[in-house]
N, C-alpha and C positions, 0 to 999 in steps of 0.2 A: 503494500500499501503506500502511496506516496505521503512523504512526510509533510505533516502540516505545520505552517507557521503564523497563520492568522484564526481567526474565529469560523471560518466557513467550514466546520466539521461537527458532526453531532454524534454521539453516540446515545442508543435508546434500548430500553428493555419491555418487555410486555410479558406477564406473566399469568396465567388464568388457569382455569380447570379444564380450558381445550386446547392451549397452545401456550409454546415458551419460545420467545423470541428474543435475540440478542443482534442487534443491527448496528454499523456503524458506517455513515456517510462522507464520503471527502466531496465537495462540489468542484473544487481545484483540482481535479486528479487528473489521470490518464488512461480511463478506461479499466483498470483491474477491478476485478470481480473474484471475490470467494465466497461461494453460495452452495450453501445445504439447506435447500428449503422444504424437502421432504414431498415436493410437489415438480416431479422433473419437467413438464411442459412449463410451468410458472419459472422454474430455473432457467431454462433455455431463453425465455422472454426476457427474464431482469437481466441476463447476461447480455443480451442485444441492448437493452435499455442503457445499461452502463459503459458498454464499447462506442456507443453513437453519441453520449452524452459526455464521452469523457470524464464521467465520475469516477471515484473509487468507492465500492460497495463491498461489505462483509455483512453477511446474513448467516446466522446459524438458527433454523427453527426446528421445533419439535412440536407437532400438531396431531390431532386425531383424526388422521387420514384414513385410519382402517374404518372411520364412518363415511366421510367423503372428504374432498379438498375444500370445502367451503370455508370452515373456520380458519385454515391456515392461511389460505389465500386473501380474505379479507382483515384478517389481522397484520399481515406483513404490508399492506397496502395501508393500514392505519399506522404504524410503526415507522414506514418509509415517509410518510406525509409528517409526522412529527419531527424526524430527523431533519426533514428538507426545511422545515419551517425555524426549527432550531438554529441550524448552520447557517441561515441566511442573516441571522440577527436583525439588525435595524433596518437593512435592505438598503443601505445608503449607498448609492453610485451605481446601483445596477440597471440592466436596461429595462426590466420588469416585464416586458412582452417577448414572446418568442412564437415563430410561426414555422411550421416545417411540414413538406410534401415528401411523401417517402413512396417510391413504386417499389413492389415485389410480384416479379413476373405481370400477371393480368389484373393484381389489385393494386389500387391506390388508395393511400390513406392521408389525411390533413389533421394535426395537431396543432392548435393555438392556445397559449397559456396567456395568463396575466397574473401576474403575484401580486394580487390586488388586496390580499386580507378579506377577500369576500368569495366564501367558496361557492361554487358551481359547477356542476355538469352538465354538458349539453353532449347526449351521445346519440349519433346518427349513422348507426351501423346495424346492418343486416347479416346476420352469419348463416350461411347456408346449412352448416351441420351442428348439433346441438354437443357433440363430442370431437376432441382432438385428441385420439387415444383415450385414455382414462379421463382426461381432465373436461369438466363441464364449461362449455363454452361461455354461458350466461355469468361466471364468474370475472370475465374480463370487465363487464360493467361493474361488479361489485368491487372490485380492486380500483378501478379508476375512481369510482365514488368516494371512496375511502381516502384515496389518497389526495384527492383535491379537498375534502372536508378536512383532513387535518392538517394539510398545508397551508388551508386558507387560501386558495387559487382559482379563479375561473378556468375552466379545463374544457375544452370544445374538440369533439372529437368526431370526425366526419370522412366515411368511404364511400366515396361515389359511386364507385363498381369495384366488383371483383367476385370470384367464382371458387376459388380454395379457401376454407376456412383458416386453414395454416398461415396461407399467404397474408391474409386480411389482417389477423391477429399480430403476424411478425411485422407487417408495416406499420402497425399501429404503435407498438413499444419501440421501434426505431425512430418512429417520427417523436413521439414523446419525449425521448432521451433527447433528441436535436432541438426539438422547441424549448426544453429545459435549459439545455445548455446556454442557447442564444438569452433567454429571460434571465438566467442567473449572472451573465457575464457582467464586468464591471467595465462600464463607459466612462472615461476619463473627463467627460464634457458635463455628465451628471453632476451637480451639487446638491448634496443632501438626497433625500429621494424623489423619484420622477412622479410627483403627484403636487398639484396645486393646492392639497390640502393640508401637505405639510408632514405628512405622515401616509405610512400604508398598514 
């Protein structure tokens, strides 16, 4: 993991009767992922998110996946959102907004974010299949909603076309990483926080 010299780093834990999660996030990383989520498809997607967002992300999760992947996927979204919010601190000097289009073969995904301190998910995605392997694809929405809620950001996800469910979800996670990379970048022209309110 990249050594951190500023506050854009957070370590978070969540322990419940359903999951135990330890997570660390470095915003100013180089795309290194150390992931043990217990949900193989989610691990694959978060690896893509980390690589394309140029974050450093470490997750150790132990959940009740013998029931299904819901609790683990949801709780990782919660903890990742908490870590992102904490790592950003007062958000001074950041670009705030990010947008990315990512194609994956026949599929195209657009993700747009506003680190506004106002949580909202706009999810305009139709997934052709209910499962990819053993992963329930409705959990993509669950993960993104909890991420947006806990990071307190506007998150808009749109897929105008695509036939293969794996390709669609992969494009979403890559675009999410790239959009957040753009939004979290420091812009030397920004004095204070990028808001006429004086705070985010």
